[in-house]
C-alpha positions as CSV (number, residue, x, y, z in Angstrom):
1,X,0.0,0.0,0.0
2,X,1.2,3.5,-0.8
3,X,1.7,6.1,1.9
4,X,-1.6,7.7,2.9
5,X,-2.3,10.6,5.2
6,X,-3.8,9.7,8.6
7,X,-6.1,12.6,9.6
8,X,-7.2,12.7,13.2
9,X,-9.7,14.8,15.2
10,X,-8.5,17.3,17.8
11,X,-11.0,18.9,20.1
12,X,-8.4,20.7,22.3
13,X,-4.7,21.5,22.3
14,X,-4.0,18.5,24.5
15,X,-5.8,16.2,22.1
16,X,-3.8,17.7,19.2
17,X,-0.6,16.8,20.9
18,X,-1.9,13.3,21.7
19,X,-2.9,12.8,18.1
20,X,0.6,13.7,16.8
21,X,2.3,11.6,19.5
22,X,0.3,8.5,18.5
23,X,0.9,8.8,14.7
24,X,-1.4,11.3,13.0
25,X,0.0,13.1,10.0
26,X,-2.6,15.9,10.3
27,X,-5.5,17.0,12.5
28,X,-8.7,18.9,11.9
29,X,-9.7,21.6,14.5
30,X,-12.1,24.5,14.7
31,X,-13.7,27.2,16.7
32,X,-17.1,26.2,18.2
33,X,-18.9,29.1,16.4
34,X,-17.9,27.9,13.0
35,X,-17.5,24.1,13.1
36,X,-19.8,21.2,13.7
37,X,-18.5,20.4,17.2
38,X,-19.7,23.3,19.5
39,X,-18.2,21.6,22.6
40,X,-14.6,21.7,21.5
41,X,-12.1,23.7,23.5
42,X,-10.2,25.7,21.0
43,X,-9.9,29.5,20.9
44,X,-7.8,31.6,18.5
45,X,-4.8,31.6,20.8
46,X,-4.9,27.8,21.0
47,X,-5.3,27.5,17.2
48,X,-2.2,29.5,16.6
49,X,-0.2,27.4,19.2
50,X,-1.5,24.2,17.7
51,X,-0.6,25.2,14.1
52,X,2.9,26.3,15.2
53,X,3.4,23.0,17.2
54,X,2.3,20.9,14.2
55,X,4.5,22.7,11.7
56,X,7.5,22.2,14.0
57,X,6.8,18.5,13.7
58,X,6.3,18.6,10.0
59,X,2.6,17.9,10.5
60,X,-0.5,19.6,9.1
61,X,-3.6,21.4,10.6
62,X,-6.9,21.8,8.8
63,X,-9.4,24.4,10.1
64,X,-13.1,23.5,10.0
65,X,-15.6,26.1,9.0
66,X,-18.3,23.6,8.1
67,X,-21.5,24.9,9.5
68,X,-24.4,25.7,7.3
69,X,-24.1,29.4,7.7
70,X,-26.9,32.0,8.3
71,X,-26.6,35.7,7.6
72,X,-25.4,36.4,11.1
73,X,-22.4,34.2,10.7
74,X,-21.0,36.4,7.9
75,X,-20.7,39.5,10.2
76,X,-17.7,38.1,12.0
77,X,-16.4,35.6,9.5
78,X,-14.2,38.0,7.5
79,X,-12.3,39.1,10.6
80,X,-11.9,35.5,11.7
81,X,-10.5,34.5,8.3
82,X,-8.0,37.4,8.3
83,X,-6.8,36.2,11.7
84,X,-6.5,32.6,10.5
85,X,-4.5,33.8,7.5
86,X,-1.8,34.9,9.9
87,X,-1.7,31.5,11.4
88,X,-1.1,29.7,8.1
89,X,-3.2,26.6,8.4
90,X,-2.7,23.9,5.7
91,X,-6.4,23.9,4.5
92,X,-9.9,25.1,5.3
93,X,-12.7,22.5,5.5
94,X,-16.0,24.0,4.6
95,X,-19.5,23.1,3.4
96,X,-21.4,26.3,2.6
97,X,-21.0,27.8,-0.9
98,X,-21.3,31.3,0.7
99,X,-18.5,30.5,3.1
100,X,-16.4,29.2,0.1
101,X,-16.9,32.5,-1.7
102,X,-15.7,34.5,1.3
103,X,-12.8,32.2,1.9
104,X,-11.7,32.5,-1.7
105,X,-11.9,36.2,-1.5
106,X,-10.0,36.7,1.7
107,X,-7.5,33.8,1.9
108,X,-7.3,32.5,-1.7
109,X,-3.8,31.1,-1.1
110,X,-5.1,28.5,1.5
111,X,-6.3,25.2,0.0
112,X,-10.0,24.3,0.4
113,X,-11.4,20.9,1.3
114,X,-15.1,20.2,0.9
115,X,-16.7,18.8,4.1
116,X,-18.6,15.5,4.1
117,X,-21.6,17.6,5.1
118,X,-22.1,18.3,1.4
119,X,-22.9,14.6,0.8
120,X,-20.7,14.3,-2.3
121,X,-21.3,10.9,-3.7
122,X,-20.7,11.1,-7.5
123,X,-18.1,12.3,-10.0
124,X,-20.3,15.1,-11.4
125,X,-20.5,16.7,-8.0
126,X,-16.8,16.3,-7.6
127,X,-16.2,18.0,-11.0
128,X,-18.5,20.8,-9.9
129,X,-16.6,21.5,-6.8
130,X,-13.3,21.3,-8.6
131,X,-14.6,24.1,-10.9
132,X,-15.2,26.1,-7.7
133,X,-11.6,25.8,-6.6
134,X,-11.9,22.9,-4.2
135,X,-8.7,20.8,-4.0
136,X,-10.0,17.9,-1.9
137,X,-13.4,16.4,-1.4
138,X,-14.3,14.5,1.8
139,X,-16.8,12.0,0.4
140,X,-20.0,11.2,2.1
141,X,-20.1,8.1,4.2
142,X,-22.7,6.7,1.9
143,X,-20.2,6.4,-1.0
144,X,-19.4,2.8,-2.0
145,X,-15.9,1.5,-2.9
146,X,-17.1,0.9,-6.5
147,X,-18.2,4.6,-6.8
148,X,-14.9,5.8,-5.3
149,X,-13.0,4.0,-8.0
150,X,-15.1,5.6,-10.7
151,X,-14.9,9.1,-9.1
152,X,-11.2,9.0,-9.0
153,X,-11.0,7.7,-12.6
154,X,-13.3,10.5,-13.8
155,X,-11.7,13.3,-11.7
156,X,-8.2,12.3,-11.0
157,X,-6.8,15.7,-10.1
158,X,-9.2,16.2,-7.1
159,X,-7.9,14.6,-3.8
160,X,-10.4,12.2,-2.2
161,X,-10.7,11.8,1.6
162,X,-12.9,9.3,3.5
163,X,-13.9,8.6,7.1
164,X,-12.6,5.2,8.1
165,X,-13.5,5.1,11.8
166,X,-15.9,6.5,14.3
167,X,-19.6,7.3,15.0
168,X,-22.1,7.2,12.2
169,X,-25.1,9.4,11.7
170,X,-28.5,7.7,11.1
171,X,-29.1,10.1,8.2
172,X,-27.1,11.7,5.5
173,X,-24.7,14.1,7.2
174,X,-26.3,17.4,7.9
175,X,-29.7,16.2,6.9
176,X,-31.0,15.3,10.4
177,X,-33.3,17.7,12.3
178,X,-34.1,15.5,15.3
179,X,-31.9,17.5,17.7
180,X,-33.3,20.8,16.4
181,X,-36.9,19.5,16.6
182,X,-36.6,18.1,20.1
183,X,-34.2,20.5,21.8
184,X,-33.8,23.5,19.5
185,X,-30.1,22.6,19.2
186,X,-29.2,22.3,15.5
187,X,-26.8,19.6,14.4
188,X,-25.9,21.8,11.4
189,X,-24.5,24.4,13.9
190,X,-22.5,21.9,15.9
191,X,-24.9,21.3,18.7
192,X,-26.3,17.9,18.0
193,X,-27.8,16.2,21.1
194,X,-27.7,12.8,19.4
195,X,-31.4,12.2,19.6
196,X,-31.0,9.1,17.4
197,X,-29.2,7.4,20.3
198,X,-32.2,7.7,22.7
199,X,-34.4,4.9,23.9
200,X,-37.8,5.3,22.1
201,X,-41.1,3.8,23.0
202,X,-42.7,2.6,19.7
203,X,-46.4,1.8,19.4
204,X,-48.8,0.3,16.8
205,X,-52.3,1.6,16.4
206,X,-55.0,-0.3,14.4
207,X,-57.1,2.3,12.5
208,X,-60.4,0.8,13.5
209,X,-59.3,0.9,17.2
210,X,-58.1,4.4,17.7
211,X,-56.4,5.0,21.0
212,X,-55.5,1.4,21.6
213,X,-51.8,1.5,21.5
214,X,-49.8,-1.7,21.2
215,X,-46.2,-1.3,22.4
216,X,-43.4,-2.6,20.1
217,X,-40.3,-3.4,22.0
218,X,-36.9,-5.0,21.2
219,X,-36.9,-6.3,24.8
220,X,-37.8,-5.1,28.3
221,X,-35.4,-2.2,27.9
222,X,-37.3,-0.7,24.9
223,X,-35.7,-0.2,21.5
224,X,-33.1,2.0,19.9
225,X,-34.5,2.1,16.3
226,X,-32.2,4.8,14.9
227,X,-28.9,4.0,16.7
228,X,-26.1,3.2,14.2
229,X,-23.1,1.0,14.9
230,X,-19.6,2.6,14.6
231,X,-17.7,2.7,11.4
232,X,-14.6,0.5,11.1
233,X,-12.8,0.2,7.8
234,X,-9.5,-1.2,8.9
235,X,-10.1,-4.4,6.8
236,X,-10.3,-2.3,3.7
237,X,-7.5,0.2,3.9
238,X,-5.5,-1.3,1.0
239,X,-8.6,-1.4,-1.3
240,X,-9.3,2.3,-0.4
241,X,-5.7,3.2,-1.2
242,X,-5.9,1.5,-4.6
243,X,-9.3,3.3,-5.2
244,X,-7.6,6.7,-5.0
245,X,-8.1,7.8,-1.5
246,X,-5.3,10.1,-0.2
247,X,-6.5,10.6,3.4
248,X,-8.0,8.3,6.0
249,X,-10.0,10.3,8.4
250,X,-11.0,9.4,12.0
251,X,-14.1,10.9,13.7
252,X,-14.2,12.0,17.3
253,X,-13.3,15.6,18.3
254,X,-15.3,15.2,21.5
255,X,-14.0,11.7,22.3
256,X,-11.6,11.0,25.2
257,X,-7.8,11.1,24.9
258,X,-7.8,7.4,25.4
259,X,-10.1,6.8,22.5
260,X,-8.1,9.1,20.3
261,X,-4.7,7.6,21.1
262,X,-5.9,4.0,20.8
263,X,-7.6,4.5,17.4
264,X,-4.8,6.6,15.9
265,X,-2.2,4.2,17.1
266,X,-4.0,1.2,15.6
267,X,-4.5,2.8,12.2
268,X,-1.0,4.1,12.1
269,X,0.4,0.7,12.8
270,X,-1.9,-1.0,10.3
271,X,-1.1,1.5,7.6
272,X,2.7,1.2,8.2
273,X,2.4,-2.6,8.1
274,X,0.4,-2.6,4.8
275,X,3.1,-0.5,3.2
276,X,5.5,-3.4,3.5
277,X,3.2,-6.4,3.9
278,X,0.0,-7.7,2.3
279,X,-3.5,-7.3,3.9
280,X,-4.1,-11.0,4.3
281,X,-6.7,-11.3,7.1
282,X,-4.6,-14.1,8.6
283,X,-1.7,-11.8,9.0
284,X,-1.0,-12.2,12.8
285,X,0.4,-8.7,13.3
286,X,-2.6,-7.1,11.6
287,X,-5.0,-9.2,13.7
288,X,-3.3,-8.0,16.9
289,X,-3.6,-4.4,15.7
290,X,-7.3,-4.8,14.9
291,X,-7.9,-6.2,18.4
292,X,-6.9,-2.9,19.9
293,X,-10.1,-1.3,18.5
294,X,-12.1,-3.6,20.8
295,X,-10.4,-2.1,23.8
296,X,-12.2,1.2,23.4
297,X,-15.9,1.9,24.0
298,X,-17.9,1.2,20.8
299,X,-21.4,0.4,19.7
300,X,-20.4,-2.6,17.6
301,X,-18.7,-2.1,14.2
302,X,-19.9,-1.9,10.7
303,X,-18.4,-1.2,7.2
304,X,-21.3,1.2,6.6
305,X,-22.1,1.7,2.9
306,X,-18.6,0.9,1.6
307,X,-19.4,-2.5,0.2
308,X,-22.7,-1.4,-1.3
309,X,-24.6,-4.1,0.6
310,X,-27.9,-2.6,1.8
311,X,-28.5,-5.8,3.8
312,X,-25.4,-5.3,5.9
313,X,-26.4,-4.6,9.5
314,X,-25.6,-1.0,10.4
315,X,-27.9,-0.5,13.3
316,X,-27.6,-1.5,17.0
317,X,-31.1,-1.9,18.3
318,X,-30.3,-3.2,21.9
319,X,-28.5,-0.2,23.3
320,X,-27.0,3.1,22.4
321,X,-24.2,2.8,24.9
322,X,-20.7,2.6,23.7
323,X,-19.1,-0.3,25.6
324,X,-15.9,-2.2,26.0
325,X,-14.4,-4.7,28.5
326,X,-11.6,-2.2,29.0
327,X,-11.5,0.9,31.1
328,X,-9.2,4.0,30.8
329,X,-7.8,4.6,34.3
330,X,-5.0,7.2,34.0
331,X,-2.4,9.1,32.0
332,X,1.3,9.6,32.5
333,X,2.2,13.3,32.9
334,X,5.8,13.0,33.9
335,X,8.7,10.6,33.9
336,X,11.9,10.9,35.9
337,X,14.8,8.5,35.7
338,X,16.2,7.6,39.1
339,X,19.1,5.5,38.0
340,X,20.0,2.9,35.3
341,X,17.3,0.5,36.5
342,X,14.5,2.5,38.1
343,X,12.3,5.5,37.1
344,X,9.4,7.4,38.7
345,X,6.3,8.1,36.6
346,X,3.7,10.8,37.6
347,X,0.1,9.8,37.1
348,X,-3.2,11.6,36.7
349,X,-5.9,9.2,37.6
350,X,-9.2,9.1,35.6
351,X,-10.7,6.1,37.3
352,X,-10.0,4.0,40.4
353,X,-6.9,1.7,40.4
354,X,-5.6,-0.7,43.1
355,X,-2.1,-1.7,43.8
356,X,-1.1,-5.0,42.2
357,X,-4.0,-4.8,39.8
358,X,-3.2,-6.0,36.2
359,X,-2.9,-3.1,33.9
360,X,-1.6,-2.2,30.4
361,X,0.4,0.9,29.7
362,X,-0.2,2.2,26.2
363,X,2.6,4.2,24.6
364,X,3.0,5.4,21.0
365,X,5.4,2.4,20.3
366,X,4.4,-0.4,22.7
367,X,1.9,-1.9,25.2
368,X,3.3,-3.0,28.5
369,X,1.6,-5.4,30.9
370,X,2.5,-4.4,34.4
371,X,1.3,-4.1,38.1
372,X,2.0,-1.1,40.3
373,X,3.1,-2.2,43.8
374,X,2.1,1.0,45.5
375,X,1.3,4.7,44.9
376,X,2.7,7.8,46.5
377,X,1.3,11.2,47.0
378,X,3.3,14.4,46.5
379,X,4.0,14.3,50.3
380,X,5.4,10.8,50.1
381,X,2.4,9.1,51.6
382,X,2.0,5.4,50.5
383,X,-1.4,4.4,49.0
384,X,-2.8,1.1,47.9
385,X,-5.6,2.7,45.9
386,X,-6.1,5.8,43.8
387,X,-9.2,7.4,42.4
388,X,-10.0,9.7,39.5
389,X,-12.0,12.9,39.5
390,X,-9.4,15.0,41.4
391,X,-6.5,17.2,40.4
392,X,-4.1,15.3,42.6
393,X,-1.1,13.6,41.1
394,X,0.3,10.3,42.1
395,X,3.8,8.7,41.8
396,X,4.9,5.2,41.0
397,X,8.3,3.6,40.7
398,X,8.9,1.1,37.9
399,X,11.7,-0.5,36.0
400,X,13.5,1.4,33.2
401,X,13.0,-1.6,30.9
402,X,9.6,-0.1,30.2
403,X,10.0,2.8,27.7
404,X,7.3,4.9,29.3
405,X,6.9,8.5,28.0
406,X,4.7,11.5,28.7
407,X,1.2,11.0,27.2
408,X,1.4,7.2,27.8
409,X,-2.0,6.0,28.9
410,X,-3.1,3.3,31.4
411,X,-6.0,0.9,31.1
412,X,-7.4,-2.2,32.8
413,X,-10.1,-4.8,32.3
414,X,-13.4,-3.7,33.9
415,X,-14.3,-5.4,37.1
């Protein structure tokens, strides 16, 4: 497989650094007012810091301005774009033709990528956007592999990007109004309340017996009739590469740092492996890499629309909860070498952890199976259990045979 860009979400400056540490080539970020994730933690200062940080590493940052804009958004947009111009991002991701016109007028030198919100599924649409000055199109999740091949063949000069992992919308992207209808929070302005994940009571009514409602239930817990499984295309990376895709995109700007690190690391390792080896499903290394994706919370996996199989199960009707047998318990925020054989690591706890409990430490390069004998507070007090939810840091002494670095993450099997 040829070298493909791995594009990761970054909902904060911390997540941006995690993404690059675990193997992303580029990240996409944005201000809440102009992107489809209103709960991200970026401001203009952080965007500049993030872009400078990325460029020092030889990485890229794409700015999302992919809302469906109203008139009020254009009052501040020009000033925002002038400020962004100073930061020198590597591309702008947008969806609205009006936003495209303003971007081309104010920052014509910055490449434009078309958001998946525009539901681009065919080569004529790609040609149209090419004529408008778009350099890359992020295809809709509904595009099949067969169609990707044909799009690339018909419009070879336009870069094609596709989502390979993450949450799936139950509708065409940007075409769902459930959140706006129920809660007056528009998904098209980045405020989706994920109404499709809720538990619904469904009833049948026979016309001749009005008012006699017969409940329809999956089981005693109700039913989740619109809840989609999560997208996972790791088995098809090589085929996507041959089809003409230049960037594999991961969803999840509001997901945890553990989710982010695990998914990016898995796809980075799989992509690097496929450059030198084939994608035989029996490949032991590849199977081990794929198993990592079961150690993050997920709703079950699907290939979505990629294979063009309308009978392929994409929905999870039993629950909307993302689940896994594994639990994220902490992160490494400091490492100090004591001598040639011992080192102290500083931990921030996210969940409870007992001494002598079996854990795994996830680093950008390795996974270490280990037990911590005891924990220490900043004052040197010994503890046999730590808990998350506080700002307190804890200290653990371990062997230097473990190549543990800052931003390493700790997980355990759920009790």
